[in-house]
TORGU-7513 format. One record per residue (C-alpha): residue number from 1; x, y, z. Coordinates in steps of 0.001 Angstrom, whole numbers, plus 524288, in hexadecimal, padded with zeros to 5 digits. Example, Ala and Ser with C-alpha at 12.3 -4.5 7.8 and 13.67 -1.06 7.14 Angstrom:
BEGIN
  num      x      y      z
    1  8300C  7EE6C  81E78
    2  83566  7FBDC  81BE4
This chain:
BEGIN
  num      x      y      z
    1  C8AAD  84747  BFD59
    2  C9826  84A66  BF7F9
    3  C9AB3  857D4  BF25C
    4  CA28E  8589E  BE5DE
    5  CB024  85E1E  BE8C8
    6  CAE4E  86911  BDEF4
    7  CA251  86D93  BE668
    8  CA873  86D90  BF3F8
    9  CAD89  87BAC  BF29C
   10  C9FED  88026  BEEB3
   11  C99FD  87977  BFA8F
   12  CA439  87F85  C0376
   13  CA1BC  88CFE  BFDBB
   14  C933A  88B7A  C000E
   15  C95B5  88723  C0E11
   16  C9F29  89243  C10FD
   17  C95C1  89C46  C0B66
   18  C8A88  896A6  C1342
   19  C9224  896CA  C200F
   20  C970F  8A49B  C1DED
   21  C8989  8A97D  C1A7C
   22  C835D  8A2EB  C2653
   23  C8DBB  8A847  C2F90
   24  C8CFF  8B644  C2A89
   25  C7E21  8B638  C2A72
   26  C7E06  8B45C  C393C
   27  C8A46  8BC40  C3C5A
   28  C81F9  8C85C  C3EC6
   29  C86C2  8D029  C4A72
   30  C798A  8D699  C4C50
   31  C736C  8C974  C500C
   32  C772E  8CA10  C5E8B
   33  C7463  8D891  C5FBE
   34  C68CA  8DC6D  C5759
   35  C5EDD  8DB00  C625C
   36  C6743  8E420  C6A9B
   37  C67AD  8EDB4  C5F2A
   38  C58D9  8EDA5  C5EB0
   39  C57BF  8EFAC  C6D54
   40  C61F2  8FA89  C6D70
   41  C5A46  9015C  C62AA
   42  C4E8B  90199  C6BD2
   43  C462A  8F681  C6696
   44  C3D37  8EF92  C7014
   45  C3C7B  8E0C9  C7189
   46  C2FAE  8E113  C6A11
   47  C35D2  8E871  C5EC6
   48  C415D  8DF21  C5E61
   49  C3809  8D38F  C5E39
   50  C30A2  8D9A4  C52E1
   51  C3D67  8DA62  C4B4F
   52  C3F61  8CBD0  C4D38
   53  C31B9  8C979  C47EC
   54  C34FA  8D190  C3BCF
   55  C4177  8C9C8  C3A18
   56  C3A5C  8BCCA  C3ACB
   57  C2F4F  8C181  C3205
   58  C38D2  8C5D5  C276B
   59  C3F06  8B869  C2731
   60  C31FB  8B14A  C26C8
   61  C2C2E  8B9B0  C1BF4
   62  C3844  8B947  C134F
   63  C3CE6  8AB6A  C15F1
   64  C35AF  8A45F  C0AF4
   65  C3621  8AF7D  C00CA
   66  C44DF  8B057  C0289
   67  C4644  8A1AB  C00B5
   68  C3E47  8A255  BF44F
   69  C4699  8ADBA  BEFA5
   70  C52F2  8A5DE  BF24C
   71  C4DF1  89AA6  BE9ED
   72  C4962  8A39D  BDF01
   73  C54EA  8AD13  BDE62
   74  C6172  8A9F7  BE5C3
   75  C6447  8A41E  BF30F
   76  C71C4  8AA42  BF355
   77  C6C05  8B7B7  BF0AB
   78  C632B  8B697  BFC86
   79  C6E7E  8B22C  C0509
   80  C75DA  8BE6B  C00E9
   81  C6A46  8C769  C0363
   82  C66D6  8C1D8  C10CF
   83  C7269  8C77D  C1885
   84  C716C  8D460  C1116
   85  C638C  8D648  C1612
   86  C680A  8D331  C23DD
   87  C735C  8DCC9  C2278
   88  C69F4  8E799  C1E75
   89  C618C  8E4C7  C2A5A
   90  C6D08  8E4F3  C33CC
   91  C71EB  8F1C1  C2DFE
   92  C6492  8F7E1  C3059
   93  C64C5  8F389  C3E85
   94  C7178  8FA59  C420E
   95  C7046  9064E  C3926
   96  C61F9  90997  C3C1B
   97  C5EDE  902F3  C490C
   98  C501E  90401  C4A76
   99  C4453  8FB0E  C4A83
  100  C414E  8FD14  C3BEE
  101  C4F79  8FA3A  C383A
  102  C4FB2  8EE22  C40D7
  103  C42FD  8E977  C3AB3
  104  C4808  8EB32  C2CCF
  105  C54CB  8E4B8  C30BA
  106  C4DA9  8D8CD  C35E5
  107  C458B  8D7FC  C297C
  108  C5219  8D839  C2172
  109  C58A2  8CE3E  C2A4B
  110  C4CCE  8C55E  C29B8
  111  C4C57  8C69F  C1AF0
  112  C5AC5  8C316  C1A31
  113  C589C  8B6FE  C226A
  114  C4D66  8B2E3  C199F
  115  C55C6  8B4A2  C0D61
  116  C6054  8ABE8  C1320
  117  C5730  8A16C  C1864
  118  C546C  896DF  C0E6D
  119  C5D7B  89C78  C042F
  120  C69BC  89858  C0B8E
  121  C65AE  88A44  C0DE6
  122  C6079  888D5  C0016
  123  C6CD8  88E31  BF9CF
  124  C7600  885BF  C01EC
  125  C6E54  87925  BFFD8
  126  C6CB6  87B82  BF140
  127  C7B20  87E8B  BEF36
  128  C7F43  872A3  BF701
  129  C760D  86A48  BEEE0
  130  C7C10  86FBB  BE26A
  131  C8997  86C16  BE793
  132  C8541  85E63  BEB4C
  133  C8703  86181  BF9BB
  134  C790D  862AD  BFEC7
  135  C7CA4  85977  C09E7
  136  C8560  86437  C0F6F
  137  C7A01  86D76  C11B4
  138  C7855  869CB  C200D
  139  C86CD  86BFE  C22B6
  140  C86E9  8795C  C1C30
  141  C7A4F  87E4F  C222D
  142  C7E10  87946  C2F98
  143  C8AF2  88082  C2EEF
  144  C8405  88CA1  C29CF
  145  C7B2F  88C8B  C35CB
  146  C8772  88B8D  C3E14
  147  C8D4E  89720  C36CC
  148  C8106  89EF7  C39E5
  149  C8263  89BE7  C485A
  150  C90C3  89FB3  C480E
  151  C8D0F  8AC72  C4170
  152  C8344  8AF64  C4C3F
  153  C8D7E  8AC2A  C5685
  154  C9723  8B513  C4F9D
  155  C8D62  8C036  C4FA6
  156  C8B8A  8BE77  C5E41
  157  C9A2F  8BEC3  C609A
  158  C9CF5  8CA9A  C57F4
  159  C9105  8D2FF  C5AB9
  160  C959A  8D7BA  C680C
  161  CA33E  8DC54  C640E
  162  C9E4E  8E2CC  C5799
  163  C937A  8E9AD  C5F22
  164  C9D79  8EE7C  C68F8
  165  CA573  8F44B  C5DE0
  166  C9AB4  8FB17  C563F
  167  C8D3A  8F8AA  C5BEB
  168  C8197  8F44F  C53F7
  169  C86B0  8FB25  C47C1
  170  C92F7  8F2AD  C47A8
  171  C8B2E  8E655  C4A5B
  172  C81B7  8E9D4  C3F73
  173  C8CBB  8ECA1  C35E7
  174  C92F9  8DF80  C38F1
  175  C85DE  8D8B6  C36FF
  176  C83E4  8DF37  C29CF
  177  C91BA  8DB6E  C25E0
  178  C8F97  8CD00  C28D8
  179  C82D9  8CD3D  C212C
  180  C89DC  8D305  C156C
  181  C943F  8C878  C1697
  182  C898A  8BE23  C170E
  183  C83BB  8C37F  C0A78
  184  C9116  8C309  C0404
  185  C9308  8B4F2  C084E
  186  C8574  8B157  C033D
  187  C8986  8B5DF  BF5B6
  188  C933E  8AA82  BF59F
  189  C8895  8A03C  BF6A6
  190  C8812  897DB  BEA54
  191  C7ADA  89724  BE3CA
  192  C7823  88EFB  BD7C8
  193  C6A5C  890AF  BD2DF
  194  C648D  88BC0  BC613
  195  C5EB0  895B1  BBCB3
  196  C507C  89914  BBFA0
  197  C459E  89232  BB87E
  198  C37A7  89712  BB70F
  199  C30DC  88A70  BBAF5
  200  C2E65  886CD  BC910
  201  C3602  87A5A  BCBEC
  202  C2F27  86F67  BD2D4
  203  C329B  86AE0  BE066
  204  C3B7A  85F1F  BE081
  205  C359D  852EF  BE69E
  206  C387D  84FA3  BF4BD
  207  C44CC  847C6  BF62B
  208  C4C8C  84EEF  BEBAA
  209  C5B11  84FCE  BEE40
  210  C5EF9  85B16  BF740
  211  C63F4  866C4  BEFC7
  212  C5D08  8634C  BE324
  213  C55D7  86F89  BDF02
  214  C4A01  86D60  BD67A
  215  C4881  87429  BC983
  216  C51A5  87A00  BBFA0
  217  C51D5  8879E  BC58D
  218  C4D71  890B8  BD029
  219  C3F17  89500  BD0DA
  220  C3A61  8A2E8  BD27B
  221  C364F  8A8FC  BDF71
  222  C2828  8A477  BDF43
  223  C2BDC  89731  BD9CE
  224  C35FA  8957A  BE4A0
  225  C2BAD  89830  BEEE3
  226  C2212  88EB5  BE8BF
  227  C2C8B  88468  BE725
  228  C30FA  88562  BF547
  229  C2322  884E9  BFAA8
  230  C1FD1  8799A  BF1A6
  231  C2B6A  871AA  BF649
  232  C27F7  873AF  C049E
  233  C19C7  86FE1  C0220
  234  C1CA6  86454  BF941
  235  C27FC  85DEA  C006B
  236  C24CF  85976  C0E41
  237  C3337  8577B  C114A
  238  C3685  8658D  C0DBD
  239  C2AE5  86A92  C157B
  240  C2F11  862B4  C2156
  241  C3CF5  867F7  C203A
  242  C37F3  8760C  C1FB7
  243  C3017  873B4  C2C16
  244  C3B8E  86CFE  C32BA
  245  C4481  878A6  C3037
  246  C3AAD  881C9  C368A
  247  C37B9  878B8  C41FE
  248  C4601  87634  C453A
  249  C4B81  883D1  C430B
  250  C416D  88D0D  C48D0
  251  C40DA  88983  C573B
  252  C4F36  88878  C5A87
  253  C51F6  89418  C51C1
  254  C4845  89BEE  C59D8
  255  C4DB0  896CF  C66C1
  256  C5B33  89B77  C62C6
  257  C5678  8A97C  C6469
  258  C5334  8A6E4  C72B8
  259  C5F83  89FD7  C770F
  260  C6502  8AC96  C7C70
  261  C594D  8AE1D  C8576
  262  C5A87  89FE3  C8992
  263  C68E7  8A215  C8CBA
  264  C658F  8ADE8  C950C
  265  C5B5D  8A5DC  C9C64
  266  C6615  89C87  CA0F0
  267  C6B72  8A74A  CA9AD
  268  C7755  8A96E  CA123
  269  C7CA1  8B746  CA148
  270  C7AF6  8BF20  C94CB
  271  C895F  8BDC9  C916C
  272  C87FA  8AEFD  C91C0
  273  C7C03  8AE1D  C890F
  274  C83CF  8AF08  C7C46
  275  C8C34  8A397  C80D9
  276  C802B  89B12  C82A2
  277  C7B38  89F25  C754F
  278  C8878  89BA6  C6FBD
  279  C85F2  88D9F  C7407
  280  C794E  88D92  C6C2B
  281  C8014  89339  C603E
  282  C8AC0  888F9  C6187
  283  C8052  87E70  C6179
  284  C7A3D  883FF  C5537
  285  C87A6  88424  C4EDD
  286  C89D5  875CC  C51E9
  287  C7C44  8725B  C4CFC
  288  C7EF9  87855  C3FBC
  289  C8BD1  87107  C3E6D
  290  C8539  86407  C417C
  291  C7C72  864D8  C3577
  292  C8400  85ABF  C2D40
  293  C82CF  850C3  C3842
  294  C749B  85462  C3A6F
  295  C712F  85074  C2C8E
  296  C7270  84256  C30EE
  297  C66DD  843BC  C3A2E
  298  C5A7B  83C6B  C36DF
  299  C4D1E  84252  C3976
  300  C4D4D  83B49  C4688
  301  C5AAC  840CD  C49BA
  302  C566A  84E79  C45B6
  303  C4A6E  84D55  C4E74
  304  C535C  84947  C599A
  305  C5BF4  85514  C56F6
  306  C503C  85E2D  C588A
  307  C4BDB  85781  C6514
  308  C599F  8588D  C6AA3
  309  C5A6E  866F9  C671F
  310  C4D2C  869D7  C6D2E
  311  C507F  86252  C7999
  312  C5DC7  868E0  C7B1C
  313  C5796  87646  C790E
  314  C4D21  873F2  C835B
  315  C56CA  86E41  C8D21
  316  C60C0  87917  C8B17
  317  C5691  883C2  C8CAF
  318  C4FE8  87DC9  C9896
  319  C5D07  87BF4  C9F58
  320  C5D45  88AC3  CA143
  321  C6C0A  88A3E  CA2CB
  322  C7744  88E5B  C99F6
  323  C7AD6  87FFB  C9881
  324  C6DFA  87E35  C916C
  325  C73CD  88562  C85DA
  326  C7C65  879A1  C8339
  327  C6FDA  8721C  C808B
  328  C6AA9  87D6B  C7875
  329  C773A  87D5E  C7074
  330  C754C  86EE5  C6D88
  331  C66FD  8714D  C6A49
  332  C69EF  87C7D  C60F5
  333  C7467  8744C  C5A55
  334  C69FB  86A04  C57D1
  335  C602D  87432  C5340
  336  C6A09  87A3B  C49E0
  337  C6D14  86CD2  C4452
  338  C5E95  869B1  C430C
  339  C5C31  87691  C3BF3
  340  C6712  87421  C3227
  341  C623D  86650  C2FA3
  342  C5443  86B0C  C2D98
  343  C594C  87459  C2324
  344  C6151  86963  C1D07
  345  C553C  860D5  C1C0D
  346  C4D68  86BDB  C1609
  347  C57A6  86EDF  C0BAB
  348  C5924  86079  C0846
  349  C4A77  85F04  C0620
  350  C4895  86AF9  BFD78
  351  C48F4  86672  BEF53
  352  C43A0  8722C  BE7DB
  353  C4AA5  87E94  BE3B1
  354  C439D  8874C  BEDA1
  355  C4CF7  88344  BF86F
  356  C4E3B  890C6  BFEA6
  357  C3F72  89275  BFE69
  358  C3D10  885B6  C05BF
  359  C47F1  888DA  C0F64
  360  C41FF  89647  C11B1
  361  C34DC  88FFA  C1479
  362  C3BA4  88877  C1F4C
  363  C41B7  89532  C23F1
  364  C3494  89C07  C244D
  365  C2E97  890C5  C2BE9
  366  C39DA  891E9  C357E
  367  C3826  8A0AB  C36FD
  368  C2990  89F64  C3975
  369  C2C1A  894EA  C43A9
  370  C366A  89D59  C4A48
  371  C2D0D  8A8EC  C4B38
  372  C22CE  8A02B  C516E
  373  C2D3B  89AC7  C5A8D
  374  C3154  8A862  C5F09
  375  C2357  8ABBB  C6289
  376  C2130  89EF8  C69C2
  377  C2E3A  89F4D  C70D3
  378  C2BEC  8AD12  C75BD
  379  C1F20  8A90C  C7C09
  380  C24B8  89C6B  C816C
  381  C310F  8A27A  C8711
  382  C290F  8AD35  C8D63
  383  C20EF  8A2E4  C9456
  384  C2B00  8988A  C9834
  385  C3863  89ED2  C9612
  386  C4319  89C9A  C8C0E
  387  C47F3  88F77  C90F9
  388  C3AA5  888E3  C90B8
  389  C3757  88F82  C83CA
  390  C43AE  889AD  C7DC6
  391  C3FA8  87C28  C8260
  392  C31AB  87D64  C7D4D
  393  C35F8  88371  C7061
  394  C3D8C  87773  C6BEA
  395  C3258  86DD0  C6E17
  396  C2DF5  86EE9  C5FC2
  397  C3AB8  86848  C5BDD
  398  C3589  85BD1  C61FC
  399  C29D6  85CAE  C58D6
  400  C32D8  85EEC  C4D39
  401  C3AB0  852ED  C5134
  402  C2E3C  84ABB  C51D8
  403  C2A63  84FD1  C445D
  404  C3798  84B96  C3F0D
  405  C35F7  83E10  C44EE
  406  C2922  83C56  C3D9F
  407  C30C8  83D10  C30E0
  408  C28B5  84852  C2B7A
  409  C33C9  8523B  C2B0D
């Protein structure tokens, strides 16, 4: 689809704002060090684990309500509030380091993540549709995922020097500063919303053009929730896309948290572990950039992509050698691409105005699956070790691929 020349600057502004927001959201210098902060404060492993549970619970509980709020009020407002909540949590951590402060900080951080999830994708897709550039969604979101990875890499590079200069207080101050910058960037997002109307609009029929929002205006909070749930129940294609997002995203997203342990199991010295992880991050970066090419994949090709990623993950882990991380890098590139494409398919199938609500339903399904994965992986790794657990964990992707080949997705 061609974009009218007059609208090209608007599309570029949207893209630049999105990339800056994604980069700053993950450029948080506390990321590589917050577990050490907890341990240095005297928390036990059990207490630290309980904080992670609080973090996950906050995201699960608030995921759908925040999506409904974004549809009913303002998606841009939620994108501005999200990093401010995280900033408040990080400030608590370094100013009042204690278990209660850490717990409140995780609740705020989890709430911020929930506010951002769903609202961001919905705003970007809707604005692109308004500009006649909905076909650029995959490109923009893929690059945004790459910007997030680069932000995480930047935090890893800068955290050490900043900590050496001023300890946890300096790292915390830098983290708060980047969150405030993210909020300022979010205020630049365009948002064109029709005036509210009292009546609940009906869900558009399946097959409506991507980006076409149903109804003359935005529904209220309760109407947004009903509209989003109705669309998922009524449209099999939307329901399948919600399930696909959760199935594709959860497992490899959970495995990402254990790549450091897998690297250590290869016999690599501690100083070399970050270099192996850098390979994985590089793969994720490439995967995000490949999104425009990935849009050409058929269901059969997408199924093959998942099988390749699962096979490369299992082979790289079972190799038990640093060279295996080259395979893991290729696998995570494929997983990142598959995740972006799953989101693209979901956004293209949503026809009603409750876009953020439906996207948040997919996010909640993903979070619930990740929590279940963490529990299962812990038991499995304790019994057979990290390498074998990695190989077993990706087997469900074969089932997802078979589901795709049946044509039901």
